[in-house]
C-alpha positions, 0 to 999 in steps of 0.5 A, a space after each residue: 500500500 503506502 510506505 512513504 506519506 508526505 503532508 503539506 503543513 502550515 498554520 492553517 486549520 485544514 493543514 492541522 487536520 491533514 497532519 492528524 490524518 497523516 499521523 493516523 494513516 502512517 501509524 496504521 500502515 507502518 509508513 514513514 511520514 514527511 512533513 513539508 512546509 513552504 516558505 513562499 517568497 516575499 510579496 511584491 509590495 514588500 520592497 515598499 514596506 521595508 522602507 517604512 519598517 526596516 528592522 522587520 524581517 518577515 522571512 526570518 520571523 516566518 521561518 522561526 514560526 514554521 520551525 516551531 510548528 514543525 517541532 509540534 508536529 514532530 512531538 505529535 508523530 513521536 507520541 503516536 510512534 510514527 517515523 517522522 521527517 520534516 522539511 522547511 523549503 523556500 519556494 513557490 507553494 504549488 511547485 515546491 509541494 509537487 517537487 517534494 514527493 518526487 525527491 522523497 519518493 513518496 507514494 501518497 501526498 496529503 493536503 488540507 482542503 478548504 471548503 469548496 476548494 475543488 469547485 474553484 480554480 486557482 486554489 493551491 490544493 487543486 493545483 497541487 492535486 493536478 500536478 502531483 506525481 503520486 496519489 493525493 488524499 484531500 482532508 476537509 
């Protein structure tokens, strides 16, 4: 069945549900679990904002917050007895999430789904599902 499960994880409640489902599934199947969190590039308007708030380091702040988030996920997986690895990557959200299962040879990608996200275009989960190199499980 599935031996290497990857879950896209951020601070959203949908991603939290996807993490819980991934941990349970990995435990049941005896699979490895990898959590990937993407640090997207700064928005285009950042260059204007930096002149008014020069001491604010948006990227480092987000890296610290996501690192702590992954540490919490590691504790949850450890408590469930699940082998766990985490990756914090800079890049475009969709392309980075699609590339990670290829690099890790994952056979299942788990995504948190927003309500009605399959009905609308331009949503990360739909774009990833269309491009994913492996099976995708969407968790609502």
